[in-house]
N, C-alpha and C positions, 0 to 999 in steps of 0.2 A: 321668465326667460325672454330676452329680447330676440328680435328676428335674426340678427347675426349669430347669436348663440345657438338658436334653433337650427339654422342652416349648417353650422359647424358640427352640431351633434348628428344631423342627418348624414353629412359627408363622412363622419367617423363611422357611423353604422354601415353605410353602403360600401365603404372601402375598407372597413376593418374586419371584425370577427365574422360578419355575415359573408363577406367575400371568401374568407377561409372556410367557413362551414358549408357554403352552398356553391362555391366556384364562380366561374365567369358569369356575369349578369345576363348576357345575351344567351349563353348556353342554358342557363337555368330557366329563363323565361321561355325559351324555345322548347325545352323539355316539358314544362307545364302546358304549353300550347299543344304539344303532341298528345299529351295525356287527356287534355280537355277535348280535343278533336276525336280521340279514340272513344271517350265516354259518350260524346254526342252521337257519334256514328252507331255505336253498339246499343245505346239506350233508345234510339229512334228507329231501329230496324223495323221495317214494315209500316212505319207511320207516314212515309213519303214526306216527312218534314225536313229530312236532311237536304233534299234538293233546294229547299228555301234558305238554308244556312250557308253562310260563307265560312271558309276555313279561318280558324283563329291563328294569329301569328304572335310572335314574342311581344311586339308593340302592343297588341290587344291585351295581352296578359297584364302588362304593367299598367295600362289604362284602366282595366277592369279592377285591378287590385286597388288603384287609387279611388275608384268609384265605391268600392267596398268600404274604404275608410270614410268617404263622404257620407255613405249611408249610416255608418256608426256615429258620425258627428251629428247627424240629424236627431239621433236619440240622446247623445251626450255632447252637446255643444261645448267647445272649448277644451276637449280632451287633448292634452298636450302630446301624448304618444301618437295619436292619429295625425296631428299636424306635422310632427316630425316624419312619420311614415309617408305622408303625402309628398313632402319635400324630397324624400329619398326616391319615391317612385317617379317624380317629375324628372329627377336627374337621370334615372334609368331610361325614361322615355327619350330624353335628349341623346343619350349615348346610342340607343338602339336606332333612332331615326337618322343619326349621322354615321351609321355603319360601324358603330363602336368606336 
């Protein structure tokens, strides 16, 4: 698959069935951020670690999901699905950073 085909596939995934399945990209990533923040708050009660943590935002979720794909590529270099997903998350980062 060449780079153009990969980007077209990523665009199709981000704007296609996943948009139908999961809804608005920002809203979905905000929902994930809210759940992650709740988890961090509840799991660290009494640890005094929460004061050291900044709140996670929708942008952070997309970036961290991209980093998850990078970690997977460290184990399986060249895995096409991870490359496509990274391109998709990069496009989501762009939309979120520009206020959608």
